[in-house]
C-alpha positions, 0 to 999 in steps of 0.5 A: 268451877260451878255456876249458878245465877250471879255466883261461881264456886271455885276452889279456895285460893290463899288470896281469899284470906284477904277477903276474910281478913277484910270483912272481919267478924261482923257481930250481926253475921256471927250471931247467925252462925251461933257466935255472940260477939259484942262488936265487929272485930278484925280477924288476924291474917294468920287466922284468915290464911288458916281458915282458907287452908282448912277449907282447901283440905275439904273434899267438897268445899268452895269459895263463893265468888260474886262479881270477881270477889270472894264473898263466902264459902260453901261445902258438903260434910258428913257425907254418908251414903245418900245423905250429906250436910250443906254449909254456907256462909257469907263473909260480910253483911254487904253481900247480903240480900243479893241472892248470892247465898241462894245461888250458891246453894243452888250450885252446890245442890247441882254438884251434889246430885251428880258424881261423885256424890250422887246425894239423895238428900242434902241437910242443913242446920239453921238457928231458929232466928236466922230467918234469911238463911231459912228463906234462901234454903226454902227457895232451893227446896229445903223443908223443915224436918225437925226442931231441936229445942235448946240445941245450941248454947250461945256464949254461955248466956242463951240457948237457941233452937236449931231447925233441921231442914232436908232437900229431897232430890 
């Protein structure tokens, strides 16, 4: 387990699927991840379980736990030598604005600096309008490196710029 501030990063457990199912797809949060839905909608139990099972197969992935509850995920992927990509996502809007994402990023970066990864750079991709994520990454040392214009098509209706940020260890 990894700790930072108010969060614990721990291996995913199948019971985490209930937190995913209970949160459902929240339209405002989904938009921050590049998914456009018109309204909140449920996530079926089998899909929530599949997400947890997939996460459990990842080498460097954790459930974010806050006050004893599963509230999100964090993982490193695309690790190549000194570089790796970080992805963080919270399940519910109810857990925003509490420093949970920032604490999870810090815990993940502490892990990445040591064995087995020994990363020198961590990278993230953030949609231009996800200001909350941009602030959280900035608090943890990430700085914009490049802007990719019209990089992400959202629901076939619009294009958004993606900002690539790096944290140099």
